[in-house]
DSSP file (Angstrom, degrees, kcal/mol; ACC not computed):
  #  RESIDUE AA STRUCTURE BP1 BP2  ACC     N-H-->O    O-->H-N    N-H-->O    O-->H-N    TCO  KAPPA ALPHA  PHI   PSI    X-CA   Y-CA   Z-CA
    1    1 A M     >        0   0    0      0, 0.0     4,-3.0     0, 0.0     5,-0.3   0.000 360.0 360.0 360.0 -37.3  179.4   59.3  243.3
    2    2 A A  H  >  +     0   0    0      1,-0.2     4,-2.4     2,-0.2     5,-0.1   0.899 360.0  50.6 -56.4 -42.2  182.7   57.7  242.9
    3    3 A K  H  > S+     0   0    0      2,-0.2     4,-1.9     1,-0.2    -1,-0.2   0.915 111.0  49.3 -60.8 -44.3  182.1   57.0  239.2
    4    4 A V  H  > S+     0   0    0      1,-0.2     4,-2.8     2,-0.2     5,-0.2   0.920 111.0  48.9 -63.6 -43.9  181.1   60.6  238.6
    5    5 A A  H  X S+     0   0    0     -4,-3.0     4,-2.6     1,-0.2    -2,-0.2   0.917 110.2  51.7 -63.8 -38.4  184.2   61.9  240.3
    6    6 A Q  H  X S+     0   0    0     -4,-2.4     4,-2.0    -5,-0.3    -1,-0.2   0.879 111.7  47.2 -62.3 -38.0  186.4   59.5  238.3
    7    7 A T  H  X S+     0   0    0     -4,-1.9     4,-1.8     2,-0.2    -2,-0.2   0.924 112.8  48.2 -73.2 -40.6  184.8   60.8  235.1
    8    8 A L  H  <>S+     0   0    0     -4,-2.8     5,-2.8     1,-0.2     6,-0.9   0.898 112.1  51.6 -62.5 -39.3  185.2   64.5  236.2
    9    9 A S  H ><5S+     0   0    0     -4,-2.6     3,-1.4    -5,-0.2    -1,-0.2   0.920 107.0  51.5 -66.9 -40.0  188.9   63.7  237.1
   10   10 A R  H 3<5S+     0   0    0     -4,-2.0    -1,-0.2     1,-0.3    -2,-0.2   0.810 107.9  53.9 -65.4 -28.3  189.5   62.1  233.7
   11   11 A A  T 3<5S-     0   0    0     -4,-1.8    -1,-0.3    -5,-0.1    -2,-0.2   0.503 116.7-115.7 -82.0  -0.7  188.1   65.3  232.1
   12   12 A G  T < 5S+     0   0    0     -3,-1.4    -3,-0.2    -4,-0.2    -2,-0.1   0.755  85.7 113.3  76.8  22.3  190.5   67.4  234.1
   13   13 A I  S   <S+     0   0    0     -5,-2.8    14,-3.3     1,-0.2    15,-0.8   0.814  79.3  20.1 -96.0 -36.6  187.8   69.2  236.1
   14   14 A I  E     -A   26   0A   0     -6,-0.9     2,-0.4    12,-0.3    -2,-0.2  -0.882  64.5-138.1-127.8 164.2  188.7   67.7  239.5
   15   15 A Q  E     -A   25   0A   0     10,-2.4    10,-2.3    -2,-0.3     2,-0.4  -0.989  17.4-147.7-117.0 131.0  191.6   66.1  241.3
   16   16 A I  E     -A   24   0A   0     -2,-0.4     2,-0.5     8,-0.2     8,-0.2  -0.830   9.5-167.5-102.1 136.5  191.0   63.1  243.5
   17   17 A T  E     -A   23   0A   0      6,-2.6     6,-1.5    -2,-0.4     2,-0.1  -0.985  14.7-149.3-120.0 119.8  193.3   62.6  246.6
   18   18 A Q        +     0   0    0     -2,-0.5     3,-0.2     4,-0.2     2,-0.1  -0.295  49.6  53.9 -80.3 168.5  193.0   59.2  248.3
   19   19 A G  S >  S-     0   0    0      1,-0.2     3,-1.7     2,-0.1    -2,-0.1  -0.304  98.9 -50.9 103.4 177.6  193.5   58.5  251.8
   20   20 A A  T 3  S+     0   0    0      1,-0.3    -1,-0.2    -2,-0.1    -2,-0.0   0.834 139.1  35.0 -57.8 -36.3  192.3   59.8  255.3
   21   21 A R  T 3  S+     0   0    0     -3,-0.2    -1,-0.3     2,-0.0    -2,-0.1   0.147 101.5 114.3-107.1  18.7  193.0   63.3  254.5
   22   22 A G    <   +     0   0    0     -3,-1.7     2,-0.3     1,-0.1    -4,-0.2  -0.076  27.6 128.4 -83.5-176.4  192.0   62.9  250.9
   23   23 A G  E     -A   17   0A   0     -6,-1.5    -6,-2.6     2,-0.0     2,-0.4  -0.964  54.1 -51.4 164.4-147.7  189.1   64.4  248.9
   24   24 A Y  E     -A   16   0A   0     -2,-0.3     2,-0.4    -8,-0.2    -8,-0.2  -0.958  36.7-168.0-126.7 140.3  188.3   66.4  245.8
   25   25 A R  E     -A   15   0A   0    -10,-2.3   -10,-2.4    -2,-0.4     2,-0.2  -0.991  24.8-124.0-134.0 129.0  189.9   69.6  244.5
   26   26 A L  E     -A   14   0A   0     -2,-0.4   -12,-0.3   -12,-0.2   -13,-0.1  -0.491  18.9-167.1 -66.5 127.8  188.5   71.7  241.7
   27   27 A L        +     0   0    0    -14,-3.3     2,-0.4    -2,-0.2   -13,-0.2   0.522  65.8  64.9 -99.9  -3.3  191.2   72.1  239.0
   28   28 A K  S    S-     0   0    0    -15,-0.8     5,-0.1     5,-0.0    -2,-0.0  -0.873  93.4-101.1-115.5 149.7  189.5   74.9  237.1
   29   29 A D    >   -     0   0    0     -2,-0.4     3,-2.5     1,-0.1     4,-0.4  -0.541  32.9-132.8 -61.3 123.9  188.6   78.4  238.1
   30   30 A P  T 3  S+     0   0    0      0, 0.0    57,-1.7     0, 0.0    56,-0.9   0.739 106.2  57.9 -55.2 -25.5  184.9   78.3  238.9
   31   31 A S  T 3  S+     0   0    0     55,-0.2    54,-0.1     1,-0.2    -2,-0.1   0.526 111.2  43.7 -81.0  -7.6  184.2   81.4  236.9
   32   32 A R  S <  S+     0   0    0     -3,-2.5     2,-0.7     1,-0.1    -1,-0.2   0.316  95.4  90.4-120.9   7.7  185.6   79.6  233.8
   33   33 A L        -     0   0    0     -3,-0.5    53,-2.0    -4,-0.4    54,-0.2  -0.902  64.4-157.2-107.0 113.7  183.9   76.2  234.5
   34   34 A S  B  >  -B   85   0B   0     -2,-0.7     4,-1.4    51,-0.2    51,-0.2  -0.403  28.0-125.2 -86.1 159.1  180.5   75.9  232.8
   35   35 A L  H  > S+     0   0    0     49,-2.4     4,-2.6    46,-1.2     5,-0.2   0.840 114.2  59.5 -68.6 -33.2  177.6   73.7  233.6
   36   36 A L  H  > S+     0   0    0     45,-1.3     4,-3.1    48,-0.2     5,-0.3   0.923 101.3  53.0 -61.3 -45.6  177.8   72.5  230.0
   37   37 A Q  H  > S+     0   0    0     44,-0.2     4,-1.1     1,-0.2    -1,-0.2   0.863 114.0  41.0 -59.2 -38.2  181.4   71.3  230.5
   38   38 A V  H  X S+     0   0    0     -4,-1.4     4,-1.7     2,-0.2    -2,-0.2   0.922 114.3  50.8 -77.9 -39.9  180.4   69.2  233.6
   39   39 A V  H  X S+     0   0    0     -4,-2.6     4,-3.4     1,-0.2     5,-0.4   0.932 115.9  42.1 -62.5 -47.8  177.2   67.9  232.1
   40   40 A E  H  X S+     0   0    0     -4,-3.1     4,-0.7    -5,-0.2    -1,-0.2   0.753 110.2  56.3 -77.3 -17.6  178.9   66.8  228.9
   41   41 A A  H  < S+     0   0    0     -4,-1.1    -1,-0.2    -5,-0.3    -2,-0.2   0.860 118.9  34.6 -73.8 -31.6  182.0   65.4  230.8
   42   42 A V  H  < S+     0   0    0     -4,-1.7    -2,-0.2     2,-0.1    -3,-0.2   0.902 136.1  20.8 -83.9 -48.2  179.5   63.1  232.8
   43   43 A D  H  < S-     0   0    0     -4,-3.4    -3,-0.2     1,-0.3    -2,-0.1   0.660 102.3-118.7-100.8 -18.5  176.9   62.4  230.1
   44   44 A G     <  -     0   0    0     -4,-0.7    -1,-0.3    -5,-0.4    -2,-0.1  -0.348  64.1 -21.1  92.6 173.8  178.5   63.0  226.8
   45   45 A E  S    S-     0   0    0      1,-0.1     2,-0.3    -2,-0.1    -5,-0.0  -0.263  78.4-108.0 -63.0 140.5  177.5   65.5  224.3
   46   46 A I        +     0   0    0    -10,-0.1     2,-0.4    28,-0.1    -1,-0.1  -0.458  41.6 169.2 -73.2 121.5  173.8   66.6  224.7
   47   47 A F        -     0   0    0     -2,-0.3     3,-0.1     1,-0.1    24,-0.1  -1.000  19.9-165.1-126.8 133.2  171.2   65.4  222.1
   48   48 A L  S    S+     0   0    0     -2,-0.4     2,-0.3     1,-0.2    -1,-0.1   0.546  74.6  25.0 -98.2  -4.5  167.6   65.9  222.7
   49   49 A N  S >> S-     0   0    0      1,-0.1     4,-1.5    21,-0.0     3,-1.1  -0.985  74.4-120.3-155.3 147.1  166.3   63.5  220.0
   50   50 A Q  H 3> S+     0   0    0     -2,-0.3     4,-2.9     1,-0.3     7,-0.2   0.822 112.1  60.0 -60.8 -34.1  167.7   60.4  218.2
   51   51 A C  H 34 S+     0   0    0      1,-0.2    -1,-0.3     2,-0.2     7,-0.2   0.744 106.0  49.1 -73.8 -18.8  167.5   62.1  214.8
   52   52 A I  H <4 S+     0   0    0     -3,-1.1    -1,-0.2     2,-0.1    -2,-0.2   0.874 113.8  44.1 -76.9 -46.6  169.8   64.9  216.0
   53   53 A M  H  < S+     0   0    0     -4,-1.5    -2,-0.2     1,-0.3    -3,-0.2   0.884 134.0  17.3 -72.8 -43.3  172.3   62.4  217.4
   54   54 A S    ><  -     0   0    0     -4,-2.9     3,-2.7    -5,-0.2    -1,-0.3  -0.747  64.9-178.3-135.0  85.6  172.2   60.2  214.3
   55   55 A P  G >  S+     0   0    0      0, 0.0     3,-1.5     0, 0.0     6,-0.4   0.804  82.8  67.2 -56.9 -30.9  170.6   62.0  211.3
   56   56 A E  G 3  S+     0   0    0      1,-0.3     3,-0.1    -3,-0.1    -5,-0.1   0.561  85.2  71.7 -69.1  -3.1  171.0   58.8  209.3
   57   57 A S  G <  S+     0   0    0     -3,-2.7     2,-0.4    -7,-0.2    -1,-0.3   0.602  99.8  47.9 -81.1 -12.5  168.4   57.1  211.5
   58   58 A C    X   -     0   0    0     -3,-1.5     3,-1.2    -4,-0.3    -1,-0.2  -0.983  66.2-158.5-132.9 118.7  165.7   59.1  210.0
   59   59 A R  T 3  S+     0   0    0     -2,-0.4     4,-0.2     1,-0.2    -1,-0.1   0.703  94.2  57.4 -72.6 -13.7  165.4   59.4  206.3
   60   60 A R  T >> S+     0   0    0      1,-0.2     4,-2.2     2,-0.1     3,-1.4   0.530  73.8 105.2 -90.8  -5.6  163.3   62.6  206.7
   61   61 A S  T <4 S+     0   0    0     -3,-1.2     3,-0.2    -6,-0.4    -1,-0.2   0.853  75.0  53.8 -42.1 -51.9  165.9   64.5  208.7
   62   62 A P  T 34 S+     0   0    0      0, 0.0    -1,-0.3     0, 0.0    -2,-0.1   0.823 124.3  24.1 -55.1 -32.5  167.0   66.8  205.8
   63   63 A S  T <4 S+     0   0    0     -3,-1.4     2,-0.3    -4,-0.2    -2,-0.2   0.538  92.6 116.9-116.3  -5.6  163.5   68.1  205.1
   64   64 A C     X  -     0   0    0     -4,-2.2     4,-1.2    -3,-0.2    -4,-0.0  -0.504  50.0-156.0 -71.2 122.3  161.7   67.5  208.5
   65   65 A G  H  > S+     0   0    0     -2,-0.3     4,-1.7     1,-0.2    -1,-0.1   0.860  96.2  53.8 -56.2 -41.7  160.5   70.8  210.2
   66   66 A V  H  > S+     0   0    0      1,-0.2     4,-2.4     2,-0.2     5,-0.2   0.860  99.7  60.0 -68.2 -37.7  160.6   69.1  213.5
   67   67 A H  H  > S+     0   0    0      1,-0.2     4,-2.5     2,-0.2    -1,-0.2   0.956 105.5  50.8 -55.8 -52.6  164.2   68.1  213.1
   68   68 A R  H  X S+     0   0    0     -4,-1.2     4,-2.5     1,-0.2    -1,-0.2   0.883 109.6  50.2 -51.0 -45.2  165.1   71.9  212.7
   69   69 A V  H  X S+     0   0    0     -4,-1.7     4,-2.5     2,-0.2    -1,-0.2   0.886 110.6  48.3 -69.5 -36.9  163.2   72.6  215.9
   70   70 A W  H  X S+     0   0    0     -4,-2.4     4,-2.3     2,-0.2    -2,-0.2   0.914 112.4  50.1 -61.4 -44.6  165.0   69.8  217.9
   71   71 A E  H  X S+     0   0    0     -4,-2.5     4,-2.6    -5,-0.2    -2,-0.2   0.927 112.4  46.4 -64.7 -45.8  168.3   71.2  216.5
   72   72 A T  H  X S+     0   0    0     -4,-2.5     4,-2.6     1,-0.2     5,-0.2   0.953 112.7  49.6 -62.8 -52.5  167.4   74.8  217.6
   73   73 A A  H  X S+     0   0    0     -4,-2.5     4,-1.8     1,-0.2    -1,-0.2   0.837 111.0  49.6 -61.3 -32.2  166.3   73.6  221.1
   74   74 A R  H  X S+     0   0    0     -4,-2.3     4,-2.9     2,-0.2    -1,-0.2   0.943 112.1  48.4 -69.4 -44.6  169.6   71.6  221.5
   75   75 A Q  H  X S+     0   0    0     -4,-2.6     4,-2.2     1,-0.2    -2,-0.2   0.939 113.4  48.1 -59.1 -47.2  171.7   74.7  220.5
   76   76 A R  H  X S+     0   0    0     -4,-2.6     4,-2.5     1,-0.2    -1,-0.2   0.841 112.8  46.1 -59.1 -42.2  169.7   76.8  222.9
   77   77 A L  H  X S+     0   0    0     -4,-1.8     4,-2.4    -5,-0.2     5,-0.2   0.934 113.0  50.2 -70.1 -46.5  170.1   74.4  225.8
   78   78 A R  H  X S+     0   0    0     -4,-2.9     4,-2.4     1,-0.2    -2,-0.2   0.906 112.3  48.7 -58.2 -43.5  173.9   74.0  225.1
   79   79 A Q  H  X S+     0   0    0     -4,-2.2     4,-2.0     2,-0.2    -1,-0.2   0.926 110.3  50.5 -70.6 -44.2  174.3   77.8  225.0
   80   80 A T  H  X S+     0   0    0     -4,-2.5     4,-0.6     1,-0.2    -2,-0.2   0.942 114.1  44.2 -55.8 -50.7  172.3   78.3  228.3
   81   81 A L  H >< S+     0   0    0     -4,-2.4   -45,-1.3     1,-0.2   -46,-1.2   0.849 111.4  52.5 -59.8 -38.9  174.4   75.7  230.0
   82   82 A D  H 3< S+     0   0    0     -4,-2.4    -1,-0.2    -5,-0.2    -2,-0.2   0.822 107.8  53.5 -71.3 -27.9  177.7   77.1  228.6
   83   83 A E  H 3< S+     0   0    0     -4,-2.0     2,-0.8    -5,-0.1    -1,-0.2   0.552  93.6  83.2 -81.5  -8.5  176.7   80.6  229.9
   84   84 A T    <<  -     0   0    0     -3,-0.6   -49,-2.4    -4,-0.6   -48,-0.2  -0.827  64.1-173.1-104.9 109.8  176.2   79.3  233.4
   85   85 A D  B  >  -B   34   0B   0     -2,-0.8     4,-2.0   -51,-0.2   -51,-0.2  -0.596  33.5-117.1-103.6 166.5  179.4   79.1  235.4
   86   86 A F  H  > S+     0   0    0    -53,-2.0     4,-2.5   -56,-0.9   -55,-0.2   0.740 109.8  59.9 -72.8 -24.2  180.0   77.6  238.8
   87   87 A A  H  > S+     0   0    0    -57,-1.7     4,-2.5     2,-0.2    -1,-0.2   0.946 109.2  44.7 -65.5 -48.6  181.1   80.9  240.5
   88   88 A T  H  > S+     0   0    0    -58,-0.3     4,-2.3     2,-0.2     5,-0.2   0.906 112.3  50.9 -66.0 -41.4  177.8   82.4  239.7
   89   89 A L  H  X S+     0   0    0     -4,-2.0     4,-2.4     1,-0.2    -2,-0.2   0.957 110.7  51.1 -62.9 -44.7  175.8   79.3  240.8
   90   90 A A  H  X S+     0   0    0     -4,-2.5     4,-2.5     1,-0.2    -2,-0.2   0.917 110.7  46.9 -62.3 -41.3  177.8   79.4  244.2
   91   91 A R  H  X S+     0   0    0     -4,-2.5     4,-2.0     1,-0.2    -1,-0.2   0.893 112.0  50.5 -66.0 -35.8  177.0   83.1  244.7
   92   92 A E  H  X S+     0   0    0     -4,-2.3     4,-2.2     2,-0.2    -1,-0.2   0.876 110.2  50.8 -68.4 -37.6  173.3   82.5  244.0
   93   93 A E  H  X S+     0   0    0     -4,-2.4     4,-2.6    -5,-0.2    -2,-0.2   0.932 111.0  48.7 -60.2 -46.4  173.3   79.5  246.4
   94   94 A V  H  X S+     0   0    0     -4,-2.5     4,-2.1     1,-0.2    -2,-0.2   0.894 112.4  46.4 -63.8 -37.5  174.8   81.7  249.1
   95   95 A C  H  X S+     0   0    0     -4,-2.0     4,-2.4     2,-0.2    -1,-0.2   0.921 112.2  51.8 -65.0 -44.5  172.4   84.5  248.6
   96   96 A S  H  X S+     0   0    0     -4,-2.2     4,-1.0     1,-0.2    -2,-0.2   0.887 110.2  47.7 -61.1 -42.2  169.5   82.0  248.5
   97   97 A Q  H >X S+     0   0    0     -4,-2.6     4,-0.9     1,-0.2     3,-0.5   0.916 111.0  52.6 -65.7 -44.5  170.7   80.4  251.9
   98   98 A Q  H >< S+     0   0    0     -4,-2.1     3,-0.7     1,-0.3    -2,-0.2   0.878 105.5  53.1 -64.2 -39.4  171.1   83.9  253.5
   99   99 A Q  H 3< S+     0   0    0     -4,-2.4    -1,-0.3     1,-0.2    -2,-0.2   0.784 104.8  56.2 -68.6 -23.8  167.6   84.9  252.5
  100  100 A K  H <<        0   0    0     -4,-1.0    -1,-0.2    -3,-0.5    -2,-0.2   0.725 360.0 360.0 -78.1 -21.3  166.2   81.8  254.2
  101  101 A E    <<        0   0    0     -4,-0.9    -1,-0.2    -3,-0.7    -2,-0.2   0.476 360.0 360.0 -80.3 360.0  167.9   82.7  257.5
């Protein structure tokens, strides 16, 4: 967890305070912080297939129908994650917990 926190800190997403009264503080407004920002801060840019990440790795990339499918899937995943903000996720979590009680 410490490595993930350091990565998020370097990305300007959280602030880490050391010591007995230390902890983590979110630096961005949760409604303006997307799941995509956090995922890509930790894992790097999302690629679903090697040929999308490195088109030169496959000589068929320019004409391959599957290549286009992978790229479309990648774009849709990134869009979905980008449209998902942490304020919404928190609200949904609270509602879910209240329904269980």
